[in-house]
C-alpha positions as CSV (number, residue, x, y, z in Angstrom):
1,L,121.1,118.7,115.3
2,Q,119.7,114.5,115.4
3,Q,118.4,113.0,118.2
4,F,117.9,108.9,118.3
5,S,115.7,106.6,120.1
6,D,114.7,102.9,119.7
7,T,110.6,101.6,120.4
8,G,110.8,97.8,120.2
9,S,111.2,97.1,116.5
10,R,110.8,100.3,115.2
11,K,113.9,103.1,115.0
12,E,113.6,106.7,115.0
13,H,115.4,109.8,115.0
14,V,115.0,113.5,114.8
15,K,116.8,115.9,112.4
16,I,116.7,119.7,112.6
17,T,117.8,121.8,109.8
18,S,117.7,125.3,109.2
19,E,118.0,128.2,106.8
20,S,117.9,131.9,106.6
21,K,114.5,133.4,105.8
22,P,114.4,134.1,102.1
23,G,114.6,137.9,101.0
24,F,111.9,139.5,99.0
25,L,113.7,139.0,95.6
26,E,114.4,135.7,96.4
27,R,110.5,134.9,96.8
28,L,109.3,136.9,93.9
29,S,111.8,134.2,91.9
30,E,110.3,131.7,93.4
31,T,107.1,133.0,92.4
32,S,108.2,133.7,89.2
33,G,109.1,130.2,88.2
34,G,105.3,129.0,89.9
35,M,103.8,131.4,87.4
36,L,105.5,129.5,84.1
37,M,104.5,126.1,85.9
38,G,100.5,128.0,86.3
39,L,100.4,129.0,82.6
40,V,101.8,124.9,81.2
41,S,99.1,123.9,83.7
42,F,96.4,126.3,82.6
43,L,97.0,125.6,78.6
44,L,96.9,121.8,79.3
45,S,93.3,122.3,81.2
46,F,91.7,123.8,77.8
47,Y,93.3,120.6,75.9
48,L,92.1,118.4,78.7
49,L,88.8,119.4,78.5
50,F,88.2,120.0,75.0
51,T,89.4,116.4,73.9
52,N,87.5,114.5,76.7
53,E,84.8,116.3,75.2
54,G,85.0,114.8,72.0
55,R,86.1,111.6,72.9
56,A,83.1,111.4,75.4
57,L,81.0,111.6,72.2
58,R,82.7,109.7,69.9
59,T,82.7,107.0,72.2
60,A,78.8,107.2,73.3
61,K,78.2,107.2,69.5
62,S,80.2,104.4,68.6
63,L,78.5,102.5,71.7
64,D,75.0,103.2,69.9
65,E,76.5,102.3,66.7
66,G,77.7,98.6,68.1
67,L,74.1,98.0,69.7
68,S,72.2,98.8,66.8
69,L,74.5,96.2,64.4
70,V,75.2,93.5,67.0
71,V,74.5,89.9,66.2
72,P,73.8,87.6,69.5
73,L,75.4,84.3,68.4
74,D,72.9,81.3,68.8
75,S,75.9,78.8,69.5
76,I,79.3,79.6,70.8
77,H,80.6,75.5,69.3
78,S,79.9,76.6,65.8
79,V,81.6,79.4,63.4
80,F,79.6,80.4,60.9
81,Q,80.6,82.0,57.9
82,Q,77.6,84.6,57.4
83,N,78.8,86.3,60.8
84,E,82.2,87.0,59.1
85,G,83.5,90.6,59.8
86,R,80.2,91.4,61.7
87,L,80.3,92.4,65.7
88,V,79.0,89.6,67.7
89,H,78.0,88.7,71.1
90,L,78.5,85.6,73.0
91,A,79.1,84.3,76.4
92,G,80.4,80.9,77.6
93,A,83.3,79.3,79.8
94,L,86.7,80.2,78.9
95,S,89.5,77.7,78.0
96,T,93.0,77.1,77.5
97,S,95.0,74.6,75.6
98,K,97.0,73.8,78.3
99,P,98.0,74.7,82.1
100,L,100.6,77.6,83.2
101,F,102.9,75.9,85.6
102,D,105.7,77.5,87.6
103,P,108.1,74.7,87.9
104,S,110.1,75.9,90.8
105,Y,107.4,75.6,93.3
106,G,105.8,72.5,91.8
107,L,102.6,74.6,91.0
108,S,100.3,74.5,87.8
109,I,96.8,76.1,87.2
110,Q,94.6,75.8,84.0
111,A,94.0,79.3,83.8
112,V,94.4,82.7,81.5
113,K,96.7,84.2,83.6
114,L,99.3,83.1,86.6
115,K,100.8,85.6,88.6
116,R,103.9,85.0,90.9
117,N,104.2,87.9,93.7
118,V,107.3,87.9,95.7
119,E,108.1,90.2,98.7
120,M,111.2,90.8,100.8
121,Y,111.2,91.8,104.5
122,Q,112.9,94.9,104.4
123,W,113.7,98.3,106.6
124,V,111.3,101.0,105.4
125,E,111.8,104.7,105.9
126,Y,108.9,107.1,107.1
127,E,109.4,110.7,107.6
128,D,107.2,113.3,109.2
129,S,108.1,117.1,108.6
130,R,106.9,120.6,109.9
131,E,108.6,124.2,109.7
132,Y,108.6,126.8,111.8
133,E,110.3,130.2,112.3
134,E,112.6,131.1,114.8
135,N,114.9,133.8,115.6
136,G,114.4,134.8,111.9
137,E,115.5,131.5,110.7
138,I,113.2,129.1,108.8
139,K,113.7,125.9,110.6
140,R,112.7,122.4,109.8
141,E,111.9,119.5,111.9
142,T,111.8,116.0,110.5
143,K,111.5,112.9,112.4
144,Y,112.6,109.8,110.6
145,S,111.3,105.9,111.8
146,Y,112.2,102.8,110.5
147,N,110.2,99.6,110.2
148,T,110.8,96.2,109.2
149,E,107.7,95.0,106.5
150,W,107.2,92.7,103.6
151,K,107.4,94.9,100.5
152,P,107.0,93.7,96.5
153,E,110.1,95.9,95.3
154,V,113.3,96.5,96.5
155,V,113.5,99.5,98.8
156,N,116.9,101.3,98.0
157,S,118.1,102.1,101.7
158,R,120.8,104.1,100.1
159,N,118.4,106.9,100.0
160,F,117.5,106.3,103.7
161,D,118.8,109.4,105.9
162,R,120.3,106.8,108.5
163,E,121.2,103.6,106.5
164,I,123.6,102.2,109.3
165,G,121.6,99.7,111.0
166,H,119.1,99.8,108.3
167,K,120.6,98.2,105.1
168,N,118.6,96.6,102.9
169,P,119.7,93.5,99.8
170,S,120.1,95.6,96.4
171,A,118.3,92.8,94.9
172,M,116.0,89.6,95.0
173,A,117.2,86.1,94.9
174,V,113.4,85.2,93.4
175,E,111.6,87.5,91.0
176,S,107.8,88.0,90.2
177,F,106.6,87.4,86.8
178,T,103.2,86.9,84.9
179,A,102.3,83.7,82.6
180,V,99.8,84.2,80.0
181,S,98.4,81.4,78.3
182,P,99.2,81.6,74.2
183,N,95.8,80.5,73.3
184,V,92.3,81.5,75.2
185,Q,88.8,80.3,73.8
186,V,85.1,80.5,74.6
187,G,83.8,78.1,72.6
188,S,85.3,77.9,69.3
189,F,86.2,81.1,69.3
190,V,90.0,82.5,69.9
191,L,90.0,85.5,71.9
192,S,92.4,88.6,70.7
193,Q,95.2,89.9,72.9
194,G,93.4,93.0,73.8
195,L,90.5,90.7,75.3
196,V,92.7,88.5,76.7
197,D,94.4,91.8,78.5
198,K,90.7,92.6,79.8
199,I,90.8,89.4,82.3
200,D,92.8,90.7,85.2
201,D,90.4,89.6,88.3
202,F,93.1,88.3,90.2
203,K,92.2,85.9,92.8
204,Q,95.0,84.1,95.5
205,L,95.9,80.9,94.6
206,S,95.6,78.5,98.1
207,L,98.6,76.4,98.7
208,S,96.9,74.3,101.3
209,N,97.2,71.0,99.0
210,L,100.7,71.7,97.9
211,E,103.9,70.4,99.5
212,D,106.9,72.5,100.5
213,P,108.9,72.6,97.1
214,H,112.7,72.3,98.5
215,A,114.3,72.1,101.8
216,D,114.8,75.9,102.2
217,V,111.5,76.6,101.4
218,T,108.2,76.7,104.0
219,R,105.0,76.5,103.6
220,G,103.0,78.7,105.9
221,G,99.2,79.7,105.0
222,D,98.9,80.7,101.4
223,Y,102.7,81.6,101.2
224,F,106.2,80.0,100.6
225,Y,108.8,81.3,102.7
226,H,112.4,81.5,102.3
227,S,113.3,81.9,105.3
228,D,115.1,80.0,108.6
229,N,111.6,81.3,110.8
230,P,108.7,82.7,108.9
231,R,107.3,83.7,111.9
232,R,110.4,85.9,112.9
233,P,111.9,86.8,109.6
234,E,114.8,88.8,108.7
235,V,115.9,91.3,106.4
236,G,116.2,89.9,103.2
237,D,113.8,87.2,103.5
238,L,111.4,86.3,100.9
239,R,107.8,84.9,100.5
240,V,106.2,84.2,97.5
241,S,102.3,84.0,96.6
242,F,100.4,83.2,93.7
243,F,97.4,84.8,92.0
244,Y,95.2,83.5,88.8
245,A,92.6,85.1,86.7
246,G,90.2,83.6,84.2
247,L,90.1,79.7,85.5
248,S,89.6,78.0,82.2
249,G,88.8,74.2,83.5
250,D,86.9,72.9,86.1
251,D,89.4,72.3,89.6
252,P,88.5,70.3,92.3
253,H,89.4,73.1,94.6
254,L,88.5,76.2,92.6
255,G,85.4,75.0,91.2
256,S,84.3,75.1,87.5
257,A,85.5,77.7,84.6
258,D,85.0,80.9,84.8
259,K,82.5,82.3,82.4
260,V,82.8,85.7,80.3
261,T,80.7,87.9,77.9
262,V,82.5,88.9,75.1
263,I,81.5,91.4,72.3
264,A,83.9,91.5,69.2
265,R,84.1,91.2,65.5
266,Q,84.2,87.8,63.9
267,Q,87.2,87.2,62.1
268,G,87.1,83.6,61.0
269,D,87.4,81.7,64.1
270,R,88.7,84.8,66.1
271,L,87.3,87.6,67.9
272,V,89.0,90.8,67.2
273,P,88.7,94.6,67.6
274,Y,85.6,96.0,65.7
275,H,86.2,99.6,64.1
276,T,82.8,101.9,64.1
277,K,82.2,104.5,61.9
278,S,82.2,106.8,64.6
279,G,86.2,106.4,64.7
280,D,86.5,104.1,67.8
281,V,87.1,100.4,68.8
282,L,84.8,98.2,70.4
283,Q,86.2,94.7,71.8
284,I,84.1,94.0,75.0
285,L,84.7,91.3,77.9
286,Y,82.7,91.2,81.2
287,A,83.2,88.6,83.5
288,G,79.5,86.5,83.9
289,D,76.7,85.8,81.5
290,L,75.0,89.2,80.4
291,S,72.7,90.2,77.6
292,V,73.7,92.5,74.9
293,E,71.6,95.7,76.8
294,E,73.5,94.8,79.9
295,V,76.9,95.0,78.4
296,F,76.2,98.6,76.3
297,Q,74.7,99.6,79.4
298,K,77.6,99.4,81.3
299,E,79.9,100.9,79.1
300,H,77.8,103.9,78.8
301,E,78.2,103.8,82.6
302,S,82.0,103.7,82.3
303,N,82.1,106.3,79.9
304,T,80.1,108.7,81.8
305,M,82.6,108.1,84.6
306,K,85.5,108.3,83.0
307,T,84.0,112.0,81.3
308,W,83.5,113.2,84.7
309,A,86.8,112.0,86.3
310,L,88.6,113.9,83.3
311,R,86.2,116.8,83.6
312,A,87.4,117.4,87.4
313,A,90.9,116.9,86.4
314,G,90.4,119.7,83.7
315,W,89.0,121.9,86.1
316,L,91.5,121.2,89.0
317,A,94.4,121.8,86.5
318,M,92.7,125.1,85.5
319,F,92.3,126.0,89.1
320,V,95.8,125.0,89.9
321,G,97.2,127.0,87.3
322,I,95.2,130.3,87.7
323,S,96.3,129.6,91.6
324,L,99.8,129.9,90.2
325,M,99.5,132.4,88.2
326,T,98.4,135.0,90.6
327,R,100.7,134.1,93.5
328,I,102.6,137.2,92.6
329,F,100.2,139.2,94.4
330,Y,100.1,137.5,97.7
331,T,103.8,137.6,97.6
332,L,104.0,141.2,97.0
333,V,102.0,141.6,100.3
334,D,103.2,138.5,102.6
335,W,104.9,141.4,105.0
336,F,101.4,142.2,106.1
337,P,99.7,139.3,107.4
338,V,95.8,140.7,107.7
339,I,96.2,141.9,104.3
340,R,98.1,138.6,103.1
341,D,95.3,136.7,104.4
342,L,92.8,138.4,102.7
343,V,94.2,138.9,99.6
344,D,94.9,134.8,99.6
345,I,91.1,134.1,100.2
346,G,90.6,136.3,97.4
347,L,92.7,134.8,94.9
348,K,91.2,131.3,95.7
349,A,87.6,132.6,95.1
350,F,88.9,134.3,91.9
351,A,90.6,131.3,90.9
352,F,87.7,129.2,91.6
353,C,85.2,131.5,89.6
354,V,87.3,131.9,86.7
355,A,88.4,128.2,86.5
356,S,84.6,127.2,86.8
357,S,83.4,129.5,84.0
358,L,86.2,128.6,81.5
359,S,85.7,124.9,82.3
360,L,82.2,125.0,81.3
361,L,83.0,127.3,78.1
362,T,85.2,125.1,77.1
363,I,82.9,121.9,77.7
364,S,80.3,124.1,76.2
365,I,82.6,124.5,72.8
366,G,83.4,120.8,72.6
367,W,79.8,120.2,72.6
368,L,79.2,122.7,69.5
369,F,80.0,120.5,67.1
370,Y,77.9,117.6,68.1
371,R,75.1,118.9,70.0
372,P,74.4,122.7,69.4
373,L,71.9,123.2,71.8
374,W,73.1,121.7,74.7
375,A,76.4,123.8,74.1
376,L,74.4,127.1,74.3
377,L,73.0,125.8,77.6
378,I,76.7,125.3,79.3
379,G,78.0,128.2,77.7
380,L,75.0,130.1,79.6
381,L,76.2,128.3,82.8
382,S,79.3,129.3,82.3
383,V,78.5,133.1,83.2
384,V,77.0,132.0,86.4
385,P,80.1,131.7,88.6
386,I,80.9,135.6,87.2
387,V,78.0,137.1,87.8
388,V,77.5,135.5,91.5
389,A,81.0,136.8,92.1
390,K,80.4,140.0,91.0
391,S,76.8,140.2,92.7
392,R,78.8,139.8,95.7
393,V,81.0,142.8,95.6
394,P,79.3,145.8,97.6
395,P,78.5,148.5,95.0
396,K,80.0,151.5,94.9
397,K,78.5,154.8,96.8
398,Q,76.9,157.5,95.2
399,Q,78.7,160.7,95.2
């Protein structure tokens, strides 16, 4: 069943599909598949939590080691032989050997990176579904709506529920790309590829000072349009914008070159990765002029945030895994609404408590080899969720 309507530029239609309500054996089979996925998620959570603690502690030790060894350079314009192989700290303006350019649009800029971003005006499909039960059948009502938007990737209209009237081109006539300067320096020192990769704070380039590069290209604001009428684009029209990162020369419109702070190993006139005794690699780059202490503080903060993010991801993977593995109990009683709801609440509470306890226990084991006292404390905390859950169970009446 389909219904169609056209609301201005946004077109929509509704499709209703129905299927017979799955039987008990079919639901049990689906639950068994979910249990297998749950087991995989459950086992992966242990690996994620355990390895994350080792990684966090190794990174912290490497940063402490780096802070104790780093040598601040007095001058970025001289390469001193006594610092060969040592971890050094320097700050200064970026410089590149030659500007980056895009000959197709007559554009050039003295920067570390230049990104051409191409978007095409296309149809985009949105869907909103809801399921309900009627006459013993499971029905799904899906509302499909279509709108025209600028998108940076080709939207495949063949996957639309209704392609007629919403067909997109299969490719873009102009492609996006990112140009990177082959030689990036701070003073007399050449940055390694790993350090250059860290220069990724892209800013949009103003096109107000440029002329239209071709007769079939029109400039509007900070975009070049491949369109007969940029104010009323048609499907298939293109617009092109440019972004840059790491301004490496004084520009009359953009200002002076960007300054960066680098901590890396000096190898001749190159700044390359430094391998610590803890087994980590240090090659750090931040925008601005920062002291040694500020850089390592930021790195410690970043390590802490990453550690907690991975802990949360590990706990969530364990919670989902336990929930899927115990779903069979819900399936066995889902014919009885009241019991089903109570079992669902109980299973979620069980998954929450067990996931919390096992996550804390796994973290404590990960710390055991590095900080035994903290490991013992976290291990004791892992018992708390189970004790709390047990205390809420009403005691049995005396016979």
